[in-house]
LUMDOTOR-276150 format. One record per residue (C-alpha): x, y, z. Coordinates in pm, whole numbers, plus 32768, in hexadecimal, padded with zeros to 4 digits. Example, Ala and Ser with C-alpha at 12.3 -4.5 7.8 and 13.67 -1.06 7.14 Angstrom:
BEGIN
84CE7E3E830C/85577F9682CA/
***
This chain:
BEGIN
874683FD7FCA/877483C87E6A/881582B57D7C/88BD82F97C54/87F2819F7B9B/867E81557BDA/863280687CFA/86027F077D11/852E7E137DA7/86047D557E50/86007DB77FD1/87A47E2F7FB0/87357F467EAE/86417FBD7FCC/870F7FA580D3/882480A5800B/86F7816A8005/86B2819A815C/882C81D181AF/8972816981E7/899581898048/8A7482297F67/89DC83187E47/88F784137E77/876D83977E29/867984B77D91/856084D97E94/842A85447DF2/836986807E99/82D7866E7FE3/8215875D8069/81CA874C81C4/80A787E28286/8032881C83E8/7ED487A683EC/7DBA876382B2/7C9A86DF8287/7CFC8599819C/7E2C85A180D2/7D8284FF7F94/7C5285F47FE3/7D5386FD7FA0/7DF386767E9C/7C9786237DB6/7C4E879D7E23/7D9888237D76/7D72875A7C22/7BCA87B47BF2/7C41890F7C2F/7D2F88F47B0E/7E5088FA7BE9/7F9588387B2D/8034872E7C31/812D86857BC5/816185057BD2/820784B47CED/818A85B27DE1/816085997F27/808C863E8036/810385CF8185/8002864682A9/806D863D843E/7EE385F484A5/7DA1858E83B2/7C3085FC8449/7B918552832C/7C73844582A1/7B9E831881D8/7BFE81AA81A2/7B4480CF808A/79C9808A806D/79AF820F8129/7A62818B828B/7B1382AA8343/7C7B8293837E/7CD682FA84BA/7DF883D584EF/7F2A83CB85E5/80568489862E/818D83F485DA/80AD831F84A7/810883618334/7FCC83F6827D/8004844D811A/7F9984637FCE/802984867E2F/7FB684937CF4/800083907BEF/7FB684237A95/7F45830C7986/7F9F82F57836/7F15821A770A/8018811E771C/7FD480CE7890/7FA67F6E7919/7DFB7FA579A7/7E2280AF7AB0/7D6C7F8A7B9E/7EC57EF87BE1/7F5380077C5B/7E907F957DA2/7F8E7E7E7D95/80BA7F607D2F/8085802E7E66/80857F037F3A/81C87E757EC9/82597FD27F05/82017FFB8058/82567E9D808D/83897EBB8041/83C4800680F0/83427F538255/845A7E28823A/85507F028244/84EB7FF7835F/84647EDA8435/85467D9B83C5/84B47D1084FF/83327D3D84DA/82947C00841A/81ED7CB282E5/81067C3F8239/80097CC580E9/7E837C6580DA/7DEC7C837F88/7E297D817EEF/7EC97E657FD2/7E907E528135/7FE07E3481FB/7F9D7D4C8329/80857CDF846E/7FD87B6C84E0/7E907BEE8450/7E867D4A8501/7E8B7E6183D9/7F7E7F6C8400/7F3B803F82DE/7E3680A081AE/7E2E80E18068/7D2481D17FBB/7D5A81EC7E5B/7C3482E17D72/7C3B83597C10/7C2584B17B95/7C4684B67A2D/7DAB841C79D0/7E08845C7B1F/7DE1835D7C43/7E3D83E07D9E/7EC582D97E99/7E7C82F67FF8/7F70826A80F6/7F57823E826D/803D8157834D/7FF5813884B9/819F817E8531/816A82088661/7FDA81CF86D7/7EC080F08657/7D3A812F86B8/7C818043874D/7B817FE68659/7A477EF686C6/7A577E218553/7BD27DC08540/7D1C7D928609/7E207EAC85B4/7F957EBB85B2/809F800F8611/82027FC685BB/825D808786EE/81A27F8687F0/82A77E85873D/839D7F7287DA/840B7FD88654/841A8164865B/83EB81FF84E7/844A837C848E/830483A883DA/83F584A282F9/84EA83D982B3/83D982D2826E/832283A98158/847683F380B0/848F8275809D/8342823B802E/835083477F04/848C82A57E86/8405814B7EA0/829681CB7E21/837182507CE0/842C81137CB2/82F47FFE7C7E/824680F27BA5/836680EC7AD9/83987F827ABD/81D27F877A88/820380547952/83327FAF78DC/83357E527919/81E17E287964/80B27D907A4E/81577C2B7A7D/82A57CED7AE2/81CA7D647C11/81107C417C3B/82577B5E7C87/82EF7C687D55/81607C747E14/815F7AEB7E39/82897AC57F4C/81CE7BDC8038/809C7B69801E/7FCA7A4480E0/802478B8806C/7F6778077F8E/7E6477568039/7E2F78718118/7C9478638156/7BF4799B810E/7A9E7A2280C7/7A2A7B487FF4/795A7C0E80E0/785A7C9B7FCF/78037B7C7F39/783D7A768057/790179A57FA7/79E178A78059/7B1C78307FAB/7CB177F37FD6/7D9678BA7F48/7E5A782E7DEA/7F37793E7D81/7EDD7A687C94/7E4E7A7A7B49/7F6E7AF97A43/7E7B7C587A58/7ECD7C877BB7/7D737BD47C10/7D597ADA7D45/7CF379747CEA/7C3A78F27E12/7BE877747DFD/7AB277037E6C/7A5F75DB7F2E/79F8750A7E0B/7B4275297D8D/7AF1764D7C80/7B8477897C84/7AE678ED7C50/7B9D7A497BEB/7B547B657CC3/7B9E7CB57C2A/7B2C7D617D6F/7AAE7D557EA0/7AE07D658033/7B977C148080/7BBA7BA881F5/7C7C7A97826E/7C09797D830E/7C5878AC8419/7CA5773D83E2/7B94764D83FF/7BA575D88562/7C30774885F9/7ABD77BB85A1/7A3C78C8850C/
***
């Protein structure tokens, strides 16, 4: 798969990535392995050992025995699911590395809308992909020097049963997605959105994120601080705008955000 010009954030271009289009698309290198502890840990170890891992190189595993999510959570694997990591090499002219969370979210959501057009997908700030409130993916960014290792897991075939949150697998909705074809499309989309991040700035990424995210007015809670409020869009730098009950708005630059049920539906 490859295209003779950079991909667009618009859906018609992504349909060309996933098939049915004319032209050649240059797929970034994808290294596939049967099993490992963690693809993120593997790439971090390579970088720490002095190995040059080029930007856009992907390591994709059939199974992971020690996958990790944010805040030290374990990430359960499953045969047929996507589990992979890639490297972003930072330069002095790049936007803030913190905004890479939005970059990855946009790339993943855009690809998923092509593979699963009938599934109601929604982004939760900054980069959780949900289906009717249930988590269907995980993204972990870890930095080593001037490199950021981006780990992505997607429940294509199966989802774990978790005590604290609902989960979703695309296969349960009758959507069968080939893992390798999905990996190819995601690798291309990541390179495209990174190009836009660098050339057009964070503002373009914010504008792409907003139509994919929870609507303005969605009740939210910032877990670590126990602060409740309502989603009021994103700031130009990608920070979450949280409108408090008193009308004031605070900016959240980092944190674990939960969707709250509207009043009357319980907490």
